[in-house]
C-alpha positions as CSV (number, residue, x, y, z in Angstrom):
1,M,87.1,52.0,136.8
2,L,84.7,53.8,139.2
3,S,83.5,52.9,142.7
4,I,79.7,53.0,143.5
5,W,80.4,56.1,145.7
6,E,82.1,57.9,142.6
7,K,79.0,56.5,140.3
8,N,76.7,58.0,142.8
9,N,78.1,61.2,143.9
10,F,80.8,62.6,141.2
11,I,79.6,62.1,137.6
12,Q,76.1,63.0,137.2
13,Y,74.9,66.9,137.0
14,D,72.2,69.5,135.9
15,H,74.3,71.7,134.0
16,I,78.0,71.3,133.0
17,I,80.1,74.1,131.3
18,I,83.4,73.2,129.4
19,G,85.9,76.0,129.8
20,G,86.9,78.0,133.4
21,G,87.9,81.1,132.2
22,I,85.7,84.3,132.4
23,V,83.2,83.0,130.1
24,G,82.8,79.5,131.4
25,L,82.6,80.6,135.0
26,S,80.2,83.5,134.5
27,T,78.0,80.9,133.0
28,A,78.2,78.6,135.7
29,F,77.4,81.4,138.1
30,F,74.6,82.6,136.3
31,I,73.0,79.5,136.0
32,Q,73.5,78.4,139.6
33,Q,71.8,81.8,140.4
34,K,68.9,80.9,138.4
35,Y,68.7,77.1,139.7
36,P,69.9,77.2,143.1
37,S,69.3,73.7,143.8
38,H,70.5,72.3,140.6
39,R,74.1,70.7,140.5
40,V,76.5,72.9,138.3
41,L,80.1,71.7,137.1
42,V,82.6,73.5,135.3
43,L,85.5,71.4,133.6
44,E,88.7,72.9,133.0
45,R,91.6,71.5,131.0
46,G,94.3,73.0,132.8
47,L,95.3,73.5,136.5
48,L,95.0,77.0,135.9
49,P,92.8,78.5,133.0
50,S,94.3,77.7,129.9
51,G,93.3,80.3,127.2
52,A,93.7,84.1,127.4
53,S,91.8,85.0,130.3
54,T,94.9,85.2,132.8
55,K,97.3,85.3,130.2
56,N,96.5,88.8,128.6
57,A,97.8,92.4,129.2
58,G,94.8,93.3,131.6
59,F,93.2,95.7,129.4
60,A,89.3,96.5,130.3
61,C,88.8,98.0,126.7
62,M,86.2,98.2,124.1
63,G,87.9,99.3,121.3
64,S,90.6,101.5,119.9
65,P,89.6,104.4,117.5
66,T,91.7,102.7,114.4
67,E,90.1,99.2,115.2
68,L,86.6,100.8,115.6
69,L,87.2,102.3,112.2
70,E,88.5,99.2,110.4
71,D,85.5,97.5,111.9
72,L,83.1,100.1,110.2
73,A,84.9,99.8,107.0
74,I,84.1,95.9,106.5
75,M,80.8,95.8,108.8
76,P,77.6,97.7,109.0
77,E,77.5,100.7,111.8
78,E,74.6,98.7,113.7
79,K,76.9,95.6,114.1
80,V,80.0,97.5,115.1
81,L,77.9,99.5,117.7
82,A,76.4,96.2,118.9
83,L,79.9,94.4,119.2
84,F,80.9,97.8,121.1
85,L,78.1,97.4,123.4
86,L,78.7,93.7,124.1
87,R,82.1,94.6,125.6
88,K,80.5,97.8,127.6
89,K,78.0,95.4,129.1
90,G,80.4,92.4,130.0
91,L,82.4,94.9,131.9
92,E,79.8,96.6,133.4
93,R,78.4,92.9,134.7
94,L,81.7,92.0,135.6
95,R,82.4,95.3,137.8
96,A,78.9,94.6,139.2
97,L,79.9,91.0,140.2
98,L,83.0,91.7,141.7
99,G,83.3,95.2,142.3
100,H,86.5,97.2,141.6
101,N,88.7,96.3,144.5
102,A,88.3,92.9,143.8
103,M,89.5,93.3,140.0
104,G,92.1,95.6,140.7
105,Y,90.4,98.0,138.6
106,A,91.7,101.4,137.7
107,T,91.6,104.2,135.3
108,N,95.1,105.6,134.7
109,G,94.3,106.8,131.2
110,S,93.6,104.7,127.8
111,Y,95.3,106.2,124.6
112,E,96.1,105.2,120.7
113,I,99.6,105.8,119.7
114,L,99.5,106.7,115.7
115,E,102.6,106.4,114.1
116,N,103.7,108.6,111.5
117,H,102.3,106.3,108.3
118,Q,98.8,106.2,110.2
119,K,96.3,108.9,109.2
120,L,93.3,109.7,111.6
121,T,91.2,113.1,110.9
122,Q,88.9,114.9,113.1
123,Q,86.1,113.7,111.2
124,D,87.1,110.3,111.6
125,I,87.0,111.1,115.7
126,D,83.8,113.2,115.1
127,R,82.2,110.1,113.3
128,L,83.1,107.7,116.2
129,N,82.2,110.0,118.8
130,Q,78.6,110.4,117.3
131,L,78.2,106.9,116.8
132,L,79.0,105.9,120.6
133,L,77.6,109.2,122.4
134,S,73.6,107.9,122.9
135,E,75.1,105.0,124.3
136,L,77.8,106.2,126.5
137,G,76.5,109.6,127.4
138,M,79.8,111.3,126.8
139,T,82.6,112.1,124.3
140,A,84.5,108.7,123.7
141,F,87.7,110.3,121.6
142,R,89.7,113.3,122.1
143,D,93.2,114.5,121.0
144,A,96.0,113.7,123.5
145,S,98.9,114.8,120.9
146,D,100.2,117.0,123.7
147,K,101.1,114.4,126.0
148,I,103.8,112.9,123.7
149,N,106.7,114.5,125.6
150,E,105.1,114.0,128.9
151,F,104.9,110.4,128.6
152,G,108.6,110.1,127.4
153,F,107.9,108.4,123.9
154,E,110.1,108.8,121.0
155,A,108.4,111.8,119.4
156,S,109.8,111.3,115.7
157,F,107.9,107.7,115.4
158,I,104.5,109.2,116.6
159,G,102.1,111.2,114.4
160,G,99.3,111.6,117.3
161,I,97.8,110.5,120.4
162,I,94.2,109.8,120.9
163,E,92.5,109.5,124.3
164,N,89.9,106.8,124.9
165,C,87.9,108.3,127.9
166,C,85.9,105.4,128.8
167,E,88.5,102.3,129.5
168,G,90.2,101.1,132.1
169,E,92.5,98.4,133.3
170,I,92.3,95.0,135.3
171,D,94.6,92.6,137.0
172,T,92.9,89.5,135.5
173,G,94.9,87.2,137.7
174,L,93.0,88.9,140.5
175,T,89.6,89.1,138.8
176,L,90.0,85.4,138.2
177,Q,90.9,84.3,141.8
178,C,87.8,86.3,143.0
179,L,85.6,85.1,140.2
180,I,86.5,81.2,141.4
181,R,85.8,82.2,144.9
182,K,82.5,83.9,144.1
183,V,81.2,80.8,141.9
184,Q,82.2,78.2,144.1
185,Q,80.6,80.1,146.9
186,S,77.2,79.8,145.1
187,G,77.6,76.1,144.9
188,V,79.5,75.5,141.8
189,E,81.7,72.8,141.3
190,I,85.4,73.4,139.4
191,K,87.2,70.3,138.1
192,T,90.4,71.4,136.7
193,G,93.0,69.2,135.3
194,C,89.9,67.9,133.1
195,E,90.9,67.6,129.2
196,V,87.6,67.0,127.5
197,T,88.0,64.9,124.5
198,Q,84.4,64.5,123.3
199,F,81.0,64.7,123.9
200,F,77.8,63.0,122.8
201,E,74.4,64.3,123.0
202,H,71.7,61.5,124.2
203,P,67.7,61.6,124.4
204,T,67.7,62.8,127.8
205,Q,71.5,64.0,128.5
206,V,75.2,65.2,127.4
207,E,77.7,62.6,127.7
208,I,81.2,64.7,128.3
209,I,84.3,62.3,128.0
210,C,87.3,63.6,130.1
211,R,91.1,61.9,130.1
212,Q,92.0,61.4,133.5
213,P,95.1,63.4,134.5
214,H,97.3,60.4,136.2
215,S,96.3,57.8,133.3
216,Q,95.1,57.2,129.9
217,E,91.5,56.1,131.3
218,C,89.0,58.3,130.2
219,I,85.8,59.1,132.6
220,S,82.5,60.5,131.7
221,F,80.5,63.2,133.1
222,Y,76.8,63.6,132.5
223,G,74.4,66.7,132.4
224,A,71.2,67.8,131.5
225,T,72.6,70.8,129.4
226,L,76.0,71.7,128.1
227,S,77.7,75.0,127.8
228,V,81.0,74.8,125.6
229,C,83.0,78.1,126.6
230,T,86.4,76.8,125.1
231,N,87.1,79.6,123.0
232,A,90.0,79.0,120.6
233,F,90.4,75.5,121.7
234,T,86.4,74.2,120.7
235,S,87.9,73.2,117.2
236,S,89.2,70.2,118.9
237,L,85.5,69.5,120.2
238,I,83.6,70.8,117.0
239,P,85.6,71.0,114.1
240,D,83.1,72.4,111.5
241,L,82.7,75.8,113.4
242,D,84.6,79.0,112.1
243,I,87.3,79.6,114.4
244,Q,91.2,80.2,113.9
245,P,93.3,80.2,117.0
246,G,95.6,83.5,117.6
247,R,98.5,83.5,119.7
248,G,99.3,86.6,121.7
249,Q,102.9,87.2,122.8
250,V,103.7,89.1,125.7
251,L,106.4,90.4,127.6
252,L,107.1,92.2,130.9
253,T,110.0,94.3,131.8
254,K,111.6,94.6,135.2
255,P,110.9,98.0,137.0
256,I,111.6,101.4,135.3
257,P,113.1,104.5,137.7
258,G,110.9,107.3,137.0
259,L,108.7,105.5,134.4
260,K,106.9,108.5,133.1
261,F,103.5,107.0,132.1
262,K,100.6,104.9,133.7
263,G,97.6,103.6,131.8
264,I,97.1,101.6,128.7
265,F,97.9,101.8,125.3
266,H,97.1,100.5,121.7
267,M,98.9,100.8,118.5
268,E,98.1,99.7,114.9
269,Q,94.4,98.8,115.4
270,G,95.1,97.1,118.2
271,Y,97.6,94.6,117.0
272,Y,100.1,96.0,119.9
273,Y,99.0,97.2,123.5
274,F,101.4,98.1,126.5
275,R,100.7,99.4,129.9
276,E,102.3,100.2,133.1
277,Y,102.1,97.6,135.8
278,K,103.9,98.2,139.1
279,G,106.3,100.3,137.5
280,C,107.2,97.9,135.0
281,V,106.1,98.1,131.3
282,L,103.8,95.1,130.0
283,L,103.8,94.8,126.2
284,G,101.9,92.3,123.7
285,G,100.8,91.9,120.3
286,G,102.5,91.6,116.9
287,R,100.6,88.7,115.6
288,N,100.0,90.6,112.3
289,L,103.7,90.1,111.5
290,D,103.3,86.3,111.6
291,F,99.6,85.3,111.0
292,A,100.3,81.6,110.0
293,T,102.5,80.6,112.6
294,E,100.5,82.5,115.5
295,Q,97.3,80.4,114.2
296,T,98.2,77.6,116.9
297,T,96.9,76.5,120.4
298,S,100.8,76.1,121.4
299,F,101.8,78.3,123.8
300,D,105.5,78.6,122.7
301,L,107.2,81.8,122.3
302,N,108.0,83.3,118.9
303,A,111.4,84.4,118.7
304,E,110.6,87.0,115.9
305,I,107.5,88.4,117.4
306,Q,109.3,88.8,120.7
307,S,112.3,90.5,119.1
308,A,109.8,92.9,117.4
309,L,108.2,93.8,120.6
310,E,111.8,94.5,122.1
311,H,112.2,96.7,119.3
312,K,109.3,98.8,119.8
313,L,110.0,98.8,123.6
314,R,113.4,100.2,123.0
315,T,112.7,102.7,120.1
316,L,109.6,103.8,120.8
317,I,108.2,103.4,124.3
318,L,111.7,103.9,126.3
319,P,113.8,105.5,123.8
320,H,117.5,106.0,125.2
321,Q,116.7,104.2,128.6
322,P,118.1,100.8,129.9
323,V,115.5,98.2,130.3
324,D,115.9,94.3,131.2
325,V,113.0,92.2,130.1
326,D,111.8,89.9,133.3
327,L,109.0,87.6,132.0
328,R,107.5,86.4,128.4
329,W,104.6,84.3,127.8
330,T,101.6,83.8,125.4
331,G,97.8,83.5,125.3
332,I,95.4,81.9,123.2
333,M,92.8,83.9,121.7
334,A,89.7,83.1,118.8
335,F,89.4,84.7,115.6
336,G,86.9,84.1,112.5
337,K,85.8,85.5,109.5
338,T,83.7,88.2,111.5
339,K,84.5,89.8,114.6
340,E,81.3,89.0,116.4
341,P,81.5,85.8,118.7
342,I,79.7,82.8,118.3
343,L,76.9,82.9,120.7
344,S,74.4,80.1,120.1
345,Q,72.2,77.0,120.7
346,Y,73.9,74.2,118.8
347,S,71.2,71.9,120.0
348,S,68.4,71.5,122.2
349,R,70.8,70.7,125.3
350,I,74.2,72.4,124.1
351,S,74.8,75.7,123.8
352,L,78.0,77.8,122.6
353,G,80.2,80.9,123.8
354,V,83.1,80.7,122.1
355,R,85.2,82.9,119.6
356,M,85.9,86.3,121.6
357,G,87.8,88.0,119.3
358,G,90.7,88.9,121.7
359,M,87.8,90.6,123.6
360,G,87.0,88.1,126.0
361,V,88.1,90.2,129.3
362,A,85.7,92.6,128.3
363,M,82.6,90.7,127.0
364,G,82.9,87.3,128.8
365,S,80.5,87.7,131.8
366,E,77.7,89.1,129.3
367,I,78.2,86.2,127.0
368,G,78.1,84.1,130.5
369,F,74.5,86.0,131.3
370,Q,73.3,85.3,127.7
371,L,74.3,81.5,127.7
372,S,72.4,81.1,131.3
373,T,69.2,82.5,129.7
374,W,68.9,79.6,127.3
375,V,69.2,76.9,130.1
């Protein structure tokens, strides 16, 4: 039950965005910049961003060589290039918006580890470099197999290492904290703990219904436009979309004395990934071991996958070295039949920026900018 003060001041907005991750916050910021006098509201289901924006591995990446080659096997070159550029533009837009320091951005090297069963020829590398050269103005990939011993990896498992010359790493917690501050300073309102259960489009506005966190009562917010930026959680609001959640398992070790490597690393078409973080190893992935179980929006740990991550950690990444795991967590991504995001106008008042394919950190701000152009 609302008071007259609440009805007059807290429920009516010009533009409402569902989702408080990188995509949703970027959308809100660019809409507020476009319409400074309008009221813009972000509704986030959790007290903290609930998807993958703060639960990832902190990679500012545009795609590993084997991942891009896998894409080329099922997609036309122009679509693979467009997806690559979407990631590139997103990272550039986010860096321009916040600055390097605010994101904890660093370039300590980016590499893909090829295990013995994987084959990547010089012809494959040349093909990728040629495809990306006109957009990057530089060679993207080069052989770095001479670094295997330098990094301290178990050489008997590794068939080679490819360096990616145009990727970095970020602190996504710091990034979201700074993005939230920037968005709020622009005039956007953010309400957390607001789980949207459904929405209805009326002739002159959209009604968004939220469950109140302290009771079973619901409250309706109203906006002239609605932007849905809920990624894997979108299916609960719009069931007919091609969206499958994909849970990512992550672990973080305790500090490793004398750790030999920095930077970010991919393995097995991007299904595994690890990096150095403050002298620790942050390792995630393994979704390909149990696709069916990991198609969920539950944040539970998968013991089988966590065990597989530890096995790679102890046998390939830090062989013959004692290591203790300090933290474990999961993040929820969204995938579909294609790797392209869903970026569309659902109706004259409602637009969608969802299904980031595990690349929301990279493409999120560009998706948000494009959504703002439709408002």
